[in-house]
C-alpha atoms as one frame of an Amber mdcrd trajectory, in Angstrom:
protein
 146.309  -6.155  12.815 144.803  -9.558  13.607 144.428 -11.815  10.609 140.724
 -12.320  11.352 140.033  -8.611  10.886 141.939  -8.263   7.625 138.925  -9.154
   5.465 136.691  -6.709   7.331 139.249  -3.895   7.069 139.771  -4.518   3.349
 135.999  -4.632   2.757 135.428  -1.343   4.538 138.381   0.230   2.709 137.012
  -0.860  -0.678 133.556   0.411   0.208 134.854   3.804   1.349 137.066   4.116
  -1.723 134.112   3.434  -4.000 131.961   5.837  -2.058 134.573   8.565  -2.375
 134.780   8.063  -6.126 130.990   8.050  -6.454 130.408  11.177  -4.382 133.070
  13.088  -6.304 131.661  12.179  -9.726 127.993  12.894  -8.970 128.315  16.607
  -9.888 129.949  15.713 -13.216 127.191  13.289 -14.166 124.401  15.607 -13.064
 125.759  18.607 -14.960 126.187  16.436 -18.062 122.499  15.563 -17.744 121.593
  19.253 -17.550 120.892  19.592 -13.826 120.897  23.052 -12.302 123.529  23.997
  -9.707 120.854  23.825  -7.014 120.029  20.210  -7.890 123.726  19.310  -8.034
 124.272  20.770  -4.561 121.188  19.081  -3.155 122.161  15.691  -4.572 125.723
  15.981  -3.325 124.712  17.076   0.147 122.029  14.375   0.428 124.772  11.860
   1.273 125.960  13.930   4.233 122.429  14.479   5.483 121.659  10.758   5.271
 124.882   9.956   7.106 124.107  12.516   9.815 120.686  10.944  10.375 121.625
   7.263  10.097 124.979   7.107  11.907 123.623   7.652  15.437 120.929   5.062
  14.795 123.447   2.493  13.555 125.804   3.181  16.456 123.005   2.572  18.926
 121.960  -0.624  17.131 125.515  -1.948  17.167 125.796  -1.831  20.942 126.993
  -5.387  21.465 129.685  -7.310  19.600 127.361  -9.743  17.789 125.049  -7.058
  16.486 128.067  -4.936  15.480 129.157  -7.490  12.897 125.575  -7.871  11.679
 125.228  -4.118  11.227 128.573  -3.956   9.408 127.518  -6.747   7.048 124.164
  -5.075   6.435 125.801  -1.734   5.622 128.327  -3.316   3.277 125.578  -5.273
   1.536 123.493  -2.119   1.172 126.437  -0.239  -0.292 126.959  -3.015  -2.839
 123.549  -2.322  -4.352
């Protein structure tokens, strides 16, 4: 792995790890707040639906190398908030 990509790989790994923890704890938090099973399922599946809609758009936007890094930075910044 080139040294220049190490920061990017570690950033993406940290983001995906946090996302995995968040998506697996959403049902616990929602049931603790009294949500019905239908709401828990809808909230959990909303992530997959958003990914299914947005991924093709982001892939098309990141067609060239310069815009690819911009899109990656934008996605990581959006995941931070």
